[in-house]
C-alpha positions as CSV (number, residue, x, y, z in Angstrom):
1,X,-10.9,-23.7,27.3
2,X,-10.6,-23.3,23.4
3,X,-8.0,-25.0,21.5
4,X,-6.6,-23.2,18.4
5,X,-4.7,-25.0,15.7
6,X,-2.0,-23.0,13.5
7,X,-1.2,-23.4,10.1
8,X,2.7,-23.1,9.5
9,X,3.4,-21.1,6.2
10,X,7.1,-22.4,4.9
11,X,8.5,-22.9,1.5
12,X,9.5,-26.5,0.6
13,X,12.6,-24.7,-0.6
14,X,13.8,-24.1,2.7
15,X,13.8,-27.7,3.8
16,X,17.5,-28.2,3.2
17,X,18.5,-24.6,4.0
18,X,21.6,-24.1,6.2
19,X,19.8,-21.5,8.4
20,X,17.2,-23.8,9.7
21,X,14.4,-23.1,7.3
22,X,14.0,-19.6,8.8
23,X,12.9,-16.9,6.2
24,X,15.2,-13.9,5.4
25,X,12.9,-10.8,6.1
26,X,13.3,-8.0,3.5
27,X,12.5,-4.4,4.5
28,X,11.4,-1.6,2.0
29,X,11.5,1.8,4.0
30,X,10.2,4.7,2.2
31,X,10.1,8.3,3.5
32,X,8.3,10.6,1.3
33,X,7.9,14.3,1.7
34,X,4.3,14.9,0.8
35,X,3.3,18.4,-0.4
36,X,-0.1,19.9,0.0
37,X,-2.1,17.3,-1.8
38,X,-5.5,17.4,-3.3
39,X,-8.2,14.6,-2.7
40,X,-7.2,11.5,-4.7
41,X,-3.4,12.3,-5.2
42,X,-1.3,9.4,-5.3
43,X,2.3,8.7,-4.6
44,X,4.5,5.6,-4.9
45,X,6.0,4.0,-1.7
46,X,8.1,1.4,-3.6
47,X,7.9,-1.9,-5.5
48,X,7.9,-5.5,-4.1
49,X,7.6,-9.0,-5.8
50,X,4.1,-10.0,-6.4
51,X,4.8,-13.1,-4.4
52,X,6.1,-11.2,-1.6
53,X,4.4,-12.2,1.9
54,X,3.5,-9.2,3.8
55,X,4.2,-9.4,7.7
56,X,2.3,-7.7,10.4
57,X,5.4,-5.8,11.5
58,X,4.9,-3.5,8.5
59,X,4.1,0.1,9.8
60,X,3.0,3.6,8.6
61,X,4.1,7.0,10.3
62,X,3.0,10.4,9.4
63,X,3.4,14.1,10.3
64,X,0.4,16.1,11.0
65,X,-1.0,16.5,7.4
66,X,-4.1,18.8,8.6
67,X,-7.6,19.0,7.2
68,X,-9.7,15.8,7.7
69,X,-7.1,13.8,5.7
70,X,-6.9,10.0,5.4
71,X,-4.6,7.8,3.7
72,X,-5.2,4.5,1.8
73,X,-2.4,2.1,0.9
74,X,-3.0,0.1,-2.3
75,X,-1.3,-2.4,-4.7
76,X,-0.9,-1.6,-8.5
77,X,0.6,-3.1,-11.6
78,X,3.9,-2.9,-13.1
79,X,3.8,-3.1,-16.8
80,X,0.4,-4.2,-17.1
81,X,1.1,-7.6,-15.0
82,X,-2.2,-7.6,-13.0
83,X,-5.4,-9.0,-14.6
84,X,-7.8,-6.6,-12.6
85,X,-7.5,-2.9,-11.9
86,X,-5.0,-1.5,-9.3
87,X,-6.5,-1.5,-5.9
88,X,-5.9,1.8,-4.1
89,X,-7.1,0.6,-0.8
90,X,-6.2,-3.3,-1.0
91,X,-3.7,-3.0,1.8
92,X,-5.4,-0.7,4.4
93,X,-7.7,2.2,4.2
94,X,-8.5,5.1,6.5
95,X,-5.6,5.9,8.1
96,X,-6.1,9.3,9.9
97,X,-3.3,11.8,9.0
98,X,-5.0,15.1,9.8
99,X,-2.7,14.5,13.2
100,X,0.6,12.9,13.5
101,X,0.4,9.0,13.0
102,X,2.6,6.8,14.6
103,X,3.0,2.9,14.4
104,X,-0.2,2.2,12.6
105,X,-0.5,-1.4,11.0
106,X,-0.3,-1.8,7.3
107,X,-1.5,-5.4,7.2
108,X,-4.5,-6.3,9.1
109,X,-4.1,-9.2,11.4
110,X,-6.4,-11.4,9.3
111,X,-4.2,-10.7,6.1
112,X,-0.9,-11.1,7.5
113,X,1.4,-13.7,5.5
114,X,-0.9,-13.0,2.3
115,X,1.1,-12.6,-1.0
116,X,1.0,-9.0,-2.3
117,X,-0.8,-10.0,-5.2
118,X,-3.6,-11.2,-3.2
119,X,-4.4,-7.7,-1.9
120,X,-5.8,-6.8,-5.3
121,X,-9.5,-7.2,-5.5
122,X,-10.4,-10.3,-7.8
123,X,-6.9,-11.2,-8.4
124,X,-6.7,-15.1,-8.4
125,X,-3.3,-16.2,-9.7
126,X,0.2,-14.6,-8.9
127,X,0.9,-12.4,-12.0
128,X,4.7,-12.8,-11.6
129,X,7.0,-9.7,-11.4
130,X,6.9,-6.5,-9.2
131,X,3.9,-4.7,-8.0
132,X,3.6,-1.1,-6.9
133,X,2.7,-0.1,-3.4
134,X,1.2,3.3,-3.3
135,X,-0.6,5.7,-1.3
136,X,-3.7,7.8,-2.0
137,X,-4.7,10.8,-0.1
138,X,-8.5,10.3,0.7
139,X,-11.1,11.9,2.9
140,X,-10.0,15.5,2.2
141,X,-7.0,17.4,0.9
142,X,-3.8,17.7,3.0
143,X,-3.3,21.2,4.4
144,X,0.4,21.3,5.2
145,X,3.7,19.8,4.0
146,X,4.8,16.5,5.8
147,X,6.5,13.5,6.0
148,X,5.2,9.9,5.6
149,X,7.4,6.8,6.5
150,X,6.3,3.3,5.5
151,X,8.2,0.4,6.7
152,X,7.1,-2.8,4.5
153,X,8.3,-6.1,5.8
154,X,8.0,-9.2,3.8
155,X,9.4,-12.7,2.8
156,X,9.6,-14.4,-0.3
157,X,8.9,-18.1,-0.8
């Protein structure tokens, strides 16, 4: 039998909270009607605080978008607040949207609970403010119009 040790992530600010120190989960849900898009096209899903801890319950859904198209999800700067370049596949990469996609994880298990800014390659400190969550069409152009829905669940310390 293997023994595992868990590390609890809890803000010191919640110690005296009347709700037992539980986090308030915030949801950003965006549904986007994506036109036939060329390879490399981007679209904004929404904005979250840079210190938002992204949860494993965040999901991605899509209609059949055709071709051999895939979708990457990334984090980008707002008003130049990131030191490093936007990371177009920082959240997740290679979602196959050539056929309908249902209930795909946005955040890998190893990355659940990381703050949004930490998904940007080489970023070492929280820049503060908001960051942009966006998608990029990769693999190939889409061949039909379709809907993409993203549910981003997060907590803020």
